Structures are given as structure tokens and as C-alpha cells.
N, C-alpha and C positions, 0 to 999 in steps of 0.2 A: 505493501499499499504507500508505504514511503515513498520508496523507489521513483512510486508510479507518480507522484506529486510533485518531486524532483525532476521526473524529463519535462513535466506541462509547463513547470515554471520557467526553467531553460528554453524552454519552445515557444515561450510569451516573450522572452526578454529578444529570443534572436527577431523572431519577428517585428518587432517594433525598433528597429535598426535601421536610422534614412541614410538613403544610398548616396553617396558621395557624386555629386556631377564637377567632373571636369571642364571649366573651358580652356581653349585652346585658339589663341587670337588666327585669325585669319591672313593666311600669309600674303607676298603677293602676285600677279601673275606673271611671268616670268616670261620675255620678250625672245622664241630660240629662232635663227637666223641659220639657216642653212644652205649655202651657193660655192659652186665651181662656174668657172670658165677655162675653158683650154684653149691651145692651137689648132683644136678640131674646128669643120663647119657648126656651128648654130642650129637648131637656137642650145640657147644654156638655161638654166634655171636656179632660181635662188626661190627659198620656199619662207616665210614669216610663218611665224606661230605664238601661238601664249599656252603655257601649260599653269593648272593650278598649281600650287604648293600645300603640303599638310595642314589642314585646318578648315578647307574653302569645299562651299556642298558642291562644288565640280571637281573636286579633287579629283586628280589620274584622268581630266578631261582637258585632250590636246586643240585647241581649236583654232581654224586658222588667222591672219592678219589681213583685211582686205580694206582695199582703195588706198594704199601707199603708191608715195611717189620713189618706185625706185632707179637707182642711174650706178653708173659704174665709169667713174672717169680714167683715161691713164696721167699720164707726168707730165703729157705737152699739153695736154686741158682738154682734150677729145673725152666728146661725151656719149654716152651710148644707152641710150631710155628702153627699160625694161618695160612691158605690157603686163596686167596680169590674166592668166589663163582662166576666162569664166566658167569651162567647163571642172577645172580646179584650181577654187579660191583657192588663194594664199600664195599661190605659186605666180610667180611673174618671169618671164622668157622675154632674151634677148630676140631680136632680127635673126633668121634665118644664116642670113649673111655676112653678121658679128663672126668675128674670131677674133681671140689675144692675140698678141703678136710677141713670140720669143725677144727678151731682152727688153722690154718695159713691162714699167711696175702699175698694177693696178689696183685702186680704190672701189671698195662698193658707199655708197652713199641711199640713208634709209630715211624721208619723213614720213611720216604716221599721219593719218586725218585730223588725231589731236597737235600736233603741230613740231611732237618731240623727232628730234633729228638723231639718227646715230649712223657713224663710220667706222669703215676697217681703217687697220692702219695699211700700207701697203703693199703689193704682194708684187713681188719680181716675178719674171713668167721665164723660168728654165729650159734651154734643151733638154729633148727628151733622149737616148739610146734606140734604136730602132730593136725589137723585139726580136733575135733571130732564129728563131722558134719556135711553136709552140705546140705543146702536144701534152695530151689527157692520160688517165688511168682512173681505174676502179678503185674505188677507199670506201671498206668495210669500218665499219662505227661503233663498237660494241656500246649497248646499251641498258644499266644499272638494271636489274628485275625481267629483264624482257629475254627469252629462248631465240628469239631472231636479233642479228643486226641490224639496224641501220645503216644507209650506203650512199652513197652520191657517186661525181664526177669531179678529179681534181686536175686541177690545169696546173702544166711545169711549162717554165717561158726559158728560157735560152739567152743570156745576153750580155754582150759586149761592153763592160762597163770604161767611162770615158778613164785615161788617168791623172789628167790634169786638172778635177775640179772632183768634189765632194756630193758626189748622188744621194737623193733624199725618192725612195719609187712608192707611188701606192696603185694597185690595180682593183678596176670598177668592169663589174659589168652589163655589155647593151641591152636595151631588150631583147628579148631573145624569140625565136619562132622555134616550133617543132611537130610533128606530123603526131595528130591524134587520134586513136583508133579505139573503140565506140562499139557497141553492139545494141543497135538498131533492134535486129531478131529479138532483141529477150524483152525489147519493153510491155510495160505495164500498166495498164489503162488506174487512173486515179482513183474514177468513182467506184468502178466497177470492179476493180481489182482484179482482170481477169489478164490474162494474154494478148493485145496486141499491137504485135510483130509491125515494125512499121519497113517501108521497102529502101527508102536514103535516112539517110547515108552514113556510112559507117567509117569513114577517112575525110578528115578535116586539118586545117596548119590554123595551129592555136598560137598567139602571141602575148606573152606575160612579162612583167619584171619580176627576175627575181632575185636580184643582188646577193652579195658576195653571203657566205655565213658566218662570218667574222674580217675584221679590216684585217687586208695583208698589206703589207707594209714592211719597206726594209733601206738598209743605207749600205753602205759601203763602205765601211768601216773592216772587214773585213774583205774583202773581193776588190779593191781599190786597181783601177787599170789592168781586172783583169774577168777571164770570162766564167760565167757561171750558170747554172738554171736553180732557178728558185719557184719554189708553189708558189704561184699565183690565183688562185681561184677552189672554188669548190661553190660546185651543186648538188643541193636533194636528190634522191631517187623518190619518188612520191608513186614510183607505181606506173606513171602516164609518160613519164617523159622521154625514159630512153626507153618507149619499146620499138619505135621503128630512130627515126631519124632527127634529130636536137642540133638547130643553130644557134652560135649566140658570138658575137663578137668582143674580144678580151680588150680590156683600153689601159693600158700603162701608162702612168700620167709622173710628173718630172716633176714634186714638190718641193717648196722653200724648208728650210727646216725646221724654222718655226711650225710650219705646217704638220712635218712631221712628229715634233714630240706632242702637239697637241694629239695626233691620231694615236700615237703611243698609249697614253692615257687613260684614250678613249678604251682602245682595245683593251688594256689589263683590267680597266672596271668591268667592263660588260663579258669579263673571264672571271670574273670572280664566282669560288667555287661554292661560297658559303658556309666556310671552316670560320674557326674562332682565331683562325692564323692570319684572316683576309682583313685589308686596311679595310677602315669604313668608306664609306659610299660618297663621293660629295661633287659638288657644282664643277665641273673644271670648266677655265675662261677660257674663251677664244680669244678672237683676233679685234672683236666689238666693242664700240665703247657709245656711250652716252654724249653727245656734249653736250645737253643741256643738265645731266648730271651725273658726272664720272664716276660716282662710289656706287650707279644702275649697275645691279649685277643681271650681264645681257649673254646668254645663251650661243653652241655655236659657233662657226669656223665659217668664211671665206675664204675659200682657193683659187689660185689664179697658178695653171701650168703647161709646161706644155703637153702635148699627144702623140700617141701613135698607137694601134688595136691593129689587131687581127681578125680574120675569122677561122671558123671554125665550125665543120661539119662533124656533130658524133653519131656512130653508127651503133645503134644498141646491142646490135648481134655481135658488136665487134668485143665490146665490155665483157671483164673476165668475172664480171656481179650484178645481176640485175634484181630488186625487188617483185616479188608478184605479181602480175597484172594486173590490174586496175581495172575494174569491170565499171563501166557507165552506161544503164540499159535502154539506150535515146539514140534520136540522133543527134550526129556531135554537131551539125548546128546550134543546137539547143546550150553547148556550153558556149559560157562568156569569155567572149573573146576569140570565136574561133568562127571560121570560114572556109569554105567550098575550095576555092580555088584559090590556086601556092601565090604566095607572096614576089613579082613580076622578077626580079634578081635570085630567084632562089635558086639554085644550081652548087647542089651537093658532090655534083664532078668535079666542078672549079679545082 
């Protein structure tokens, strides 16, 4: 009886505790500027976004910054205006005829609708060594807790590094196109859930922007003036990309030492393993500043670089390892980004 009474008294005390409410001040919406211009033909893109910080009701939401005036200016005073892409708001593009000139320095300048002005530090366009050879190979990646490995295709470049200068390399993928194979004969009517095979179409050409799975960068401290082979890219196999033929241009950029240091820090932070030995994540300052308030935190980096590229067609049948084929039970033309006719410059035999 006494034990039951003590239990009831403890229960009443616990139930009367008021919850402690924590109030966190709403953080600022940080402007992020991502932009690259190169010596290759345009258009070149600068993207403006704002991300809400911890404490905001919009935390984690990235919003485009629209209506800005964006220009690129070289040291001779030549100005190029970038116009906003109305389909992808927040993206500002140069004219297709614009390309950076090797040896010149460029500054990105931005004025927002509220009158605030931002500028980059000047970035010099360096000459880029050519890609002497580009090869590819399968790469398997063990996944913790999974029986089957992930996999993809790695790109390996051969370059002859110039001896008379310190070079910094950055590799990126262009938008890619591949042969998409689907199974319209397996189509099922969504309303009746009964088989309704379609006569067309099983083969299309799908375009996509994959990007690399990481930042592929290098400096020539260990191979200055020598010929070397470097891993310069990786594309994940999703069970569709490498069933038939996959085409992509690998872009090799010669960037500044400051841009290299920025990308190296971003790469290190994105590859944090999650252990107690990892450094704490932090905002990495780039080369953009506010002319109205130099103490304002502005994220991102404006890159100006020399560029060369090389196109490669990947024959899926030649890969040592591929994922199980993904099944799309529908007309391939129903897949976003797919068309029936190949691009006019599609030429796997070239």
C-alpha cells in the first residue's frame, strides 16, 4: 500500500514539470555566389542563391536571388552583362559569344534589387595544358551494410605539365547524353493495373547534367614539368547510364592558386567521415565581398580559368563491371530529358 502511494506521489510531481522552451535567434540569409567563366565559348553562368541559417523558419531552404544586375569586367575596362535565365531563376548567363581571354584578369560585380553591391577580387585566366589522352575504367565501391558494391566509371587524363610555372587543375563534366533503353512492352495501365503494352518506343537519347561525385583538383607540386596520369572524374552507374553508349565532355580548367585552395577546403569539408576526429564544419569564405559591409559573410567563389576539353563515348559493353539493368516499363519518350532522335553531333565512331 505504501509503495503504491509513493509511486502516485512521484507520478504527480513528474507530470507538473513545465517544459523548457529554447528560443534561438534567427540567423541571416547568407548570399551564395557560384560562377565560372573560362576561355571556352559561352554562355557562362553565375548562380545567386540565399540559404537560411539555423533558427529560421525557412532553415535548409535555398532560394534563388532574382532581378540582380550582374556584370563581368576585365582590367582593360571591358564590361560584359549577364542576363537572368527566366526558366532557371537565379542563373545569370553571359552571351554565347563571350569567352575569357588568357592572360587577362576578370572581376565579377553584382548589384541586388535592394541596392547592395558585391564584388569579387580579380581572377587571372591562366593558360591550360591540353589533355594528351583520356581513358576510362570501371570502379567498384564497397558500401557498408550492403551486399552489392556501388560502381561507376572513372576518367583518367594524361597531361604534360609545363615546367616554367606552377599549375593548378580543376576537372568538371559537361552535360552528358546517353542511349536510354526502356521496356514499353511491360507497360501497365495505371487505372486498371492491367498490362497495356506500347508499340513505341524502346530507345531514346537522354541528356543530363551529372557533375562529378567529388571535387577533382590537383596541383603540380609533385610532377612539375613531367608527364603524369591523374584521376579526373567519376560518374555513378545508376543501372541505366551504361547499358548502351554514354557521351560526355571532360573539361580541364587551369585555375588560380587561390581558387585551388578554396576548392581544396570545400573538398575536405564535404568528405568529412563523421568521426569524432573530424574538424567541425564551418563556412568557407571565398573571394566575394560586400562593398557596403565588408564584415558581411558571403559564400562561394568566382572562378576565371583557361579551359580545354575532350569528348569521350563510353561503350557499356566494354566495362568490366556494371550494375544490374534498371527497368523502366514505359515509352522512353516519357522519361524527362529524353528524345527519340539522336543529337545532330552524335558520332560514337569518331
